[in-house]
SEDOMAR-310731 format. One record per residue (C-alpha): y, z, x; residue in one letter. Coordinates in steps of 0.02 Angstrom, whole numbers, plus 50000, padded with zeros to 5 digits. Layout:
% residues N
YZXA
...
END
This chain:
% residues 366
505685073448790X
505455065048622X
503665060848572X
503965042448531X
502525030348529X
501975018448666X
500725004248677X
499594998448819X
498824981048806X
497524973848926X
497344955148955X
495594956148879X
496404961648716X
496014980248725X
497404991048651X
497805009448680X
499125019548589X
499975034448667X
501645043148694X
503145036548787X
503885043548948X
505175037349071X
506405024549003X
506285014848841X
505674997548886X
504254985448924X
503384982149090X
501864972649150X
500824970149307X
499084971949380X
498264988549338X
497534999449476X
496935017349482X
497235030949612X
496025045349635X
497185057549725X
497475074749650X
499135076849741X
500475065849818X
501005056449662X
502795054249721X
502235046849888X
501125034949790X
502505029949669X
503655025449815X
502365016449923X
502924998149934X
501104992549935X
501074996649748X
502484984549710X
502044973849559X
500674985549497X
500434997149349X
499655013349407X
498395024149313X
498095041349388X
496375049549376X
497085067049397X
497465074149224X
499155081949267X
500595071749339X
502315079249368X
501705097249376X
502585100649542X
504125090049511X
504915078149636X
505775080549803X
506805067449895X
505975070850063X
504275065749990X
504805047749960X
503975033950062X
505355021250027X
507075020549949X
506465018249771X
504985019549652X
503905004149681X
502625004549540X
502974994049385X
502375007449265X
501305023049248X
499815027449139X
499275045749139X
498395058849035X
499705072749042X
501515068849089X
502205085849138X
504055089949122X
503945108149176X
503565110049361X
503005124349473X
503815120249642X
505445130149663X
506215118149790X
505905102349685X
507455091549653X
507075086249474X
505715084149345X
504705068049331X
505545062349169X
507275062649248X
506575054749406X
505845040249307X
507415038249203X
508465036449361X
507215024049434X
507035013949273X
505155016449254X
504145014649093X
502665026349067X
501335030048937X
500345046248923X
499205055448804X
497795042848817X
496025043548888X
496295038649069X
494475041949111X
493995027948991X
495305016549068X
494685019849246X
492895016249193X
493505000049115X
494374994549276X
492854999249381X
491694989349267X
492774974049227X
493914973649379X
495784973549402X
496754964049268X
498524962749205X
499184974849074X
500804977648981X
501574994448932X
502924995348799X
503875010048728X
504964998648621X
503794985248552X
502214988148451X
501944970248393X
500364964548482X
500784945948479X
502444949448562X
501584959848695X
500304946048724X
501724934048760X
502404945848893X
500654947648966X
500394928848972X
501974926849075X
501434939949203X
500794931549363X
499094935349439X
499104945649598X
497994932649681X
499114920249771X
500664931049747X
501834933549896X
502724950149876X
503014956850052X
504684948150074X
505294956249912X
505054974049977X
505434971250161X
507054977350239X
508454964650222X
509164968250394X
508444975350554X
508704993750598X
508145005550737X
507295022550742X
506925034650883X
507585037451058X
508385021751128X
507985027451306X
506115027851270X
504975017651381X
503945012651229X
504844999451125X
503964993150969X
504474978550859X
503944982450680X
503644968150560X
504074976250394X
503004969250253X
503314984950149X
503104999050273X
502965017350225X
504195029350306X
502825040750369X
502045026750472X
503685024750564X
503835043650582X
502115044450663X
502675032050795X
504365040350824X
503515057250840X
502505049950985X
504085045451080X
504235027151028X
505845017750998X
505685006050849X
506624991250785X
506084987050607X
506274968550565X
506234958850400X
504564951050354X
505084933150395X
505794936850569X
505314923950703X
504514928350869X
506114923050959X
507104936050860X
505774949250891X
505814945851078X
507694948251085X
507254966651066X
506134965451221X
504704975151141X
503204982351234X
502134980251078X
502104975150897X
501674984250737X
501114974950579X
501464985450425X
500664988250257X
501354979650103X
500984971849933X
500304955249873X
499044942449932X
498984940850122X
498334922950111X
500014917850034X
500984923450189X
500914907950299X
502534913050386X
501784929650445X
500124922250497X
501014909350606X
502094922750689X
500594934050724X
499674919450805X
501154917650923X
501214936450954X
499374936551007X
499744923651142X
500884936351228X
499444948551261X
500514963451215X
499804978051113X
499704974850926X
499264987450790X
499084983050606X
498844993950452X
498234988150280X
499134971550245X
499454970550433X
497574971950459X
497234957650340X
498574946950423X
497834950150595X
496164943850530X
496974928450453X
497874924950618X
496134924050695X
495574911750560X
494564924750464X
494914923650277X
495304937450153X
494724939249973X
495264947749811X
494244963549783X
493484968049615X
494614983149590X
495154988349765X
495205005149853X
496565017749812X
496555036449842X
496465049849976X
494585052749987X
493745037050054X
492435039550192X
492515027750341X
491405026850495X
492115022650666X
490755011250737X
491405013450915X
491325032550922X
490055035650784X
491205048250700X
491655047850516X
493365051250440X
494055054050265X
495455041650236X
496905036950124X
496785019350055X
497795007249949X
497264989049946X
496644975949825X
496184962849956X
494944963850098X
494374954550254X
492844943450228X
491314951950307X
490344935550308X
491714926750406X
491854941250528X
489994941350563X
490054922850604X
491574925250719X
490974939950825X
491464930450982X
493294932550928X
493384948750830X
492364964850834X
492104975950681X
492624993750726X
492625002850559X
491645001650396X
491845009650225X
490375021050189X
490505018550000X
490304999549995X
490154993850178X
491784983950171X
492734980450332X
493954994450377X
494424990350557X
494394976350685X
494754973550870X
495234956350937X
494114952851086X
495044949851249X
496684955651170X
497524972851156X
497584970350968X
496744980850833X
496974985550652X
496314996150510X
496234993150324X
496615011150277X
498155022150305X
498015033750456X
499745041050424X
499105047550255X
500585054650153X
499705059350046X
497995062850116X
497005069750264X
497525067550445X
495805062850512X
496385045650570X
498025049250658X
497145046850825X
497455028250797X
499305030550831X
498845039150995X
497685024651034X
499125012451008X
500295022651119X
498955023351255X
498845004351246X
500735003151266X
500695014551419X
499235005451498X
500124988751486X
501694994751575X
END
């Protein structure tokens, strides 16, 4: 790989110079950092990262190559990558290709050879902001123009852009557990966790109506993860309100969790820099047990609004780092959700009991 130059510009005017990787080009989006030491390919292909520029805290990226079976969606979802060491040589014998070829095929711009520790500290101190990476332009004024045209993540509806365009099914059609999945940007491993528990799924586009969902005759509903601002998704909030009237089991993850809260008139908010990584401690307030979780979100459910609406919704999980809301249960309804990712991929499997909990709800409502 040629050692051509690359430029990273923050919206506050900070400039970093490094080396180029991936394709020659320019890209922009909201910056976020991920603290995982492994699982970079799963992160790159997670639809929840759509529209974001990722900075990795681990110093080596690409050191075990890429493998098609590790992808969480059909394509790379991040807008660009910032890393310390972009490795071409890899150690895993069964890998399909190196990261440079992988990024070239996906059309991804990357910058490396810069102090990512300094960048992560900057994001933690000043919060998430838009950035632009260019491996073809070094004129700062030109880059500022690109940055100025990049929309803020707050108020941005992105789920419909990454959702499936047409419905499809997974699992055993003869199963007694039929789940309608509202796809706001679901990860493959979430669906696998449900199929592995004997469920038959039909995955629907984000803007599917309740009438269309009910044509499948589901026993329950799953609300997936996804990108963007949940408060911008009026269509989904309205559908979930209708779903709750049916009193069928509902399980939401990440964006699905935020939408379940909004459907109960509890607002969400833009976090300072969000939670992303595979090492976040969460306490289950119902059992008293703690679990290490995988997380990826830049919005959260308002704790103040939840505390004033305890007649409608119960808090079931809290983040032990900052006490943010990590799980809720709708009172009087078989509906619950978590902010984190129990399927992991990458990450620990401490929280996969939640899929069992959902299946138990499905069985109990038969």
